[in-house]
Structure formats: C-alpha cells, structure tokens
C-alpha positions in Angstrom: -17.0 -5.8 -51.2 -14.5 -6.9 -48.6 -15.6 -7.0 -44.9 -13.0 -6.5 -42.4 -13.3 -8.3 -39.1 -11.6 -7.3 -36.0 -10.1 -9.9 -33.9 -10.5 -9.5 -30.2 -7.4 -9.9 -28.3 -7.7 -11.7 -25.0 -7.8 -9.4 -22.0 -4.7 -9.4 -20.0 -4.7 -8.7 -16.3 -2.9 -5.5 -15.3 0.6 -5.8 -14.3 1.1 -6.4 -10.7 2.0 -3.1 -9.0 4.3 -2.9 -6.0 5.1 0.1 -3.8 6.5 0.7 -0.4 4.2 2.4 2.0 4.4 3.5 5.6 1.6 1.9 7.4 0.5 3.4 10.7 -1.0 1.3 13.5 -4.4 2.8 12.8 -4.4 1.9 9.1 -3.4 5.3 7.7 -0.7 5.1 5.2 1.6 7.1 2.9 3.6 6.2 -0.2 7.3 5.9 0.4 10.2 6.1 -2.0 8.5 6.9 -5.2 11.9 7.2 -6.9 13.9 5.0 -4.6 13.9 3.5 -1.1 14.2 5.8 1.8 17.6 5.9 3.4 18.4 5.3 7.1 18.3 9.0 8.0 14.8 9.4 6.5 13.6 6.3 8.3 15.0 7.6 11.6 13.1 10.9 11.1 9.9 9.0 10.3 10.3 6.8 13.4 10.8 9.9 15.6 7.7 11.6 14.2 5.6 8.5 14.6 6.8 8.0 18.2 6.3 11.7 19.1 2.7 11.5 17.8 2.0 8.3 19.8 1.7 6.0 16.9 3.7 3.0 15.7 4.2 1.8 12.2 5.8 -0.4 9.6 7.2 -0.2 6.2 5.1 -2.5 4.1 5.1 -3.6 0.5 1.8 -2.9 -1.2 1.0 -5.4 -4.0 -1.8 -4.6 -6.4 -3.6 -1.5 -7.7 -4.8 0.6 -4.8 -7.5 2.3 -6.9 -8.9 -0.8 -8.6 -12.1 -1.7 -6.9 -12.2 -5.4 -7.7 -8.5 -6.2 -7.5 -7.1 -7.6 -4.3 -4.4 -5.6 -2.6 -2.1 -7.2 -0.1 0.4 -5.8 2.3 3.7 -7.5 3.2 5.6 -6.4 6.3 9.1 -5.3 5.4 10.4 -3.4 8.5 9.3 -2.2 11.9 9.6 1.6 12.0 8.2 2.6 15.4 7.1 0.4 18.3 3.4 -0.3 18.8 1.2 -2.7 20.8 -1.1 -3.2 17.9 -0.5 -6.2 15.7 0.4 -5.8 12.1 -2.7 -7.8 11.1 -5.0 -5.3 12.8 -3.3 -2.4 11.1 -3.8 -4.2 7.7 -7.5 -4.7 8.5 -7.8 -0.9 9.3 -6.0 -0.2 6.1 -8.4 -2.3 4.1 -11.4 -0.6 5.7 -9.9 2.9 4.8 -9.3 1.7 1.3 -12.9 0.4 0.9 -14.1 3.8 2.1 -11.9 5.6 -0.4 -13.2 3.4 -3.3 -16.9 3.6 -2.4 -19.0 5.1 -5.1 
C-alpha cells in the first residue's frame, strides 16, 4: 500500500492592497476611484460638498486590508481636498478608531 503525504506549502502573506480614499477630518472615509482616479471636476465637487458641510478632508492612500483584524493598515496623505484646522494625524487616529469599531466581534 502506498501512503500519500501532502506537503504543506508555506503560508504567504496576502498581497498588499492599496486604494484611494477620501478621509474626512473626523475619520469618516469613503473609497474613491474604484476603477480609476477621480478627475479634477469630481475633486472640485467633493471639495465643495465637504466645505458646505463644515468638514475638511484629504485624499489618502490606504495600504493594507481594511477588513483584516490583525493586519496593519496605514494611510498616506496624497492631496488636500478641503481646508481644515484638524491635523491629518488626528484624522488618521479617528479613522483607526472607527475601523477598530467596525472590526469588533
């Protein structure tokens, strides 16, 4: 009788995911440009809506898997969209707090 053994392949980490998001100064965020980067007209409309609502924001590059509980997610500032007095670092902290809440069991 022949016994087959299965070789375990080493686990590979998931591919690094990147996406553009619109990060509000309060940490709320939306995915941008799923099929391409937003053009100047779209960015102008977004800026006007943010300003009219009393918020500022940035386009940021999200690196990592948002829905993976143990994987670190980082945000890199790409472009200012609407003026704000809140520093980008505080908006990132608020984003991370919202993300932890969304991932809580």
